[in-house]
C-alpha positions in Angstrom: 165.2 165.0 76.0 163.1 167.5 77.9 163.3 171.2 77.1 162.8 173.5 80.1 160.3 176.2 79.0 159.6 177.7 82.5 162.5 180.2 82.5 161.5 183.9 83.0 164.3 185.1 80.6 165.3 184.3 77.0 166.7 180.7 77.0 167.9 178.5 74.2 168.1 174.7 74.2 169.0 172.4 71.4 168.1 168.8 70.8 168.5 166.3 68.0 165.1 164.9 67.1 165.0 162.4 64.2 168.2 163.9 62.8 166.9 167.5 62.9 168.4 170.3 65.0 165.6 171.9 67.1 166.2 175.3 68.7 163.7 176.5 71.3 163.8 180.2 72.1 161.6 181.4 74.9 160.7 185.2 74.9 160.7 186.9 78.3 157.5 188.3 79.7 156.9 192.0 79.5 158.1 192.5 75.9 156.2 195.4 74.2 154.9 194.4 70.7 154.5 197.0 68.0 151.1 198.7 67.7 149.6 201.1 65.2 147.4 204.2 65.1 145.9 205.8 62.0 144.1 204.2 59.1 145.3 200.7 58.0 142.4 200.4 55.6 142.8 200.8 51.8 140.6 203.7 50.6 139.1 203.8 47.1 139.9 207.2 45.6 143.3 208.7 44.5 144.2 212.2 45.5 147.2 213.5 43.5 149.6 215.2 46.0 152.8 216.1 44.2 154.6 219.1 45.8 152.0 219.0 48.6 152.5 218.0 52.3 149.5 215.7 52.9 148.6 214.6 56.4 146.2 212.3 58.2 145.3 213.5 61.7 144.9 210.8 64.4 145.0 210.3 68.2 147.6 208.0 69.7 145.7 205.5 71.9 148.7 204.9 74.2 152.1 206.4 74.8 155.3 204.9 73.3 158.0 205.5 70.7 157.2 206.2 67.0 159.0 203.7 64.7 157.6 204.3 61.2 154.9 205.7 59.0 153.3 203.6 56.3 151.2 205.1 53.5 149.5 203.7 50.4 150.9 205.4 47.3 149.4 205.5 43.8 151.4 206.2 40.6 150.4 206.8 37.0 152.9 206.8 34.2 156.2 205.3 33.3 158.7 208.1 33.1 159.3 210.3 36.2 161.4 209.6 39.3 159.5 210.6 42.4 161.2 211.5 45.7 159.1 210.7 48.8 159.5 211.2 52.5 157.3 211.0 55.6 157.2 213.0 58.8 155.4 213.1 62.2 153.9 216.4 63.4 152.5 217.2 66.9 149.1 218.9 66.7 148.4 219.5 70.4 148.3 223.3 70.6 146.4 223.8 67.3 149.6 224.3 65.1 151.3 221.2 63.5 154.9 221.1 64.8 157.6 218.9 63.4 158.6 216.0 65.6 160.3 213.4 63.4 161.2 212.7 59.7 162.1 209.7 57.6 164.7 208.9 55.1 163.9 209.5 51.4 162.5 206.9 49.0 163.0 207.3 45.3 160.5 205.6 42.9 161.6 205.4 39.3 158.5 204.9 37.2 160.7 204.2 34.2 161.8 201.0 36.0 159.1 200.0 38.5 156.1 202.0 39.4 153.5 199.9 41.2 150.8 201.1 43.6 151.3 199.8 47.1 152.0 200.3 50.8 155.4 201.9 51.6 156.9 202.0 55.1 159.2 204.8 56.1 161.3 204.4 59.2 161.4 207.5 61.4 164.9 208.7 62.2 164.5 210.1 65.7 162.0 207.7 67.3 159.9 210.5 68.7 158.0 210.0 72.0 154.3 209.7 71.7 151.8 210.6 74.5 148.6 208.7 75.1 145.6 210.7 73.9 147.7 213.2 72.0 146.9 214.2 68.4 149.5 213.8 65.6 149.6 214.5 61.9 151.1 211.7 59.8 152.5 213.3 56.7 153.8 212.3 53.3 155.5 214.6 50.8 156.0 213.7 47.1 158.1 215.6 44.6 156.7 216.9 41.4 156.4 214.8 38.2 156.7 216.5 34.9 154.8 213.7 33.1 153.5 211.2 35.6 151.2 211.4 38.6 151.6 210.4 42.2 149.3 210.5 45.1 147.6 208.9 48.1 144.4 207.0 48.7 141.5 208.7 50.4 137.7 208.4 50.9 135.4 211.4 51.4 132.4 211.5 53.6 134.2 210.2 56.7 132.9 212.3 59.5 135.5 213.3 62.1 138.6 212.5 60.0 140.9 215.1 58.5 143.4 215.3 55.7 145.1 218.6 55.5 147.8 219.7 53.1 150.2 222.5 52.4 151.4 223.2 48.9 155.2 223.2 49.0 158.0 222.4 46.6 159.6 219.2 47.8 162.6 219.8 50.0 163.2 220.7 53.7 160.4 219.9 56.1 159.0 223.1 57.6 159.0 223.4 61.4 155.2 224.1 61.3 152.5 223.5 58.8 149.9 225.9 57.3 146.7 224.0 57.1 144.2 223.7 54.3 141.8 221.2 55.8 139.7 218.8 53.8 137.1 217.9 56.3 135.8 214.3 56.0 138.7 212.9 54.0 140.3 209.7 55.4 143.7 208.8 54.1 145.4 205.4 54.0 148.2 206.1 56.3 149.3 204.9 59.8 152.1 205.0 62.4 153.7 201.9 63.9 155.0 202.5 67.4 156.4 200.6 70.4 154.0 201.1 73.4 155.3 202.3 76.7 155.1 205.8 78.1 153.0 208.2 80.1 149.8 210.1 79.7 149.3 213.8 79.7 150.2 216.8 77.6 153.2 216.3 75.3 156.2 218.5 75.6 156.6 220.9 72.7 160.2 221.5 73.7 161.2 218.4 71.7 160.1 219.9 68.4 162.5 219.2 65.5 163.9 221.7 63.1 165.4 220.4 59.9 168.2 222.4 58.5 168.6 222.7 54.7 171.7 220.6 54.8 169.8 217.7 56.4 167.6 217.1 53.4 167.2 214.8 51.7 168.2 212.0 54.0 169.9 208.9 52.4 167.4 207.2 50.1 165.7 203.9 50.8 165.4 201.0 48.5 162.0 199.6 47.8 162.7 196.6 50.0 163.9 198.9 52.9 160.7 200.8 52.5 158.6 197.7 53.0 157.4 197.6 49.4 154.3 195.7 48.7 151.4 195.9 46.2 148.0 194.5 45.4 147.7 191.7 42.9 144.7 193.2 41.1 
């Protein structure tokens, strides 16, 4: 039996081959695959960032829709429960302005507390503009006994990690910077390409009301939990 694979749209054909059911699905042309910007590399030093909004600043190489932020988190201890969220800020007029936020992840170090990459889905799928600058942020609650933080490397010219000390809670509409020049954080944004170039509109800034935080918590699986095997 011959399977037609020359269709320009999604098609499905089935055939019995040696007793097995074979399903052929042809994807249409023009589908946009996910892309990333930020730093996907694993840095070597841990920066404890409890009750601090920590951000990596990066330029989007193309326009599109922001889907998630992924960050490498380090934990030390076996007692505290940490609350963690991510957010996307627009940095195109010199003041970081809130564009999008994620749901909350709770990590219970008394149950499982392993270093690893965590992915946080963005709730509003903010639009990205090619060539625009964005702050990819993570916020971790305070631990009374244990430590939690992010991975960074110093001596990276042209990269920035800025942070604002703040008790974990509602994302501020803008950030007060305390820039660590030359620090590169292990954090990146996954997005779906497709959009325009030019200056982004600041009219789409997000303001999070106190009643909106925290968002429903994520499980480790929903957050894309993974860890190194060292």
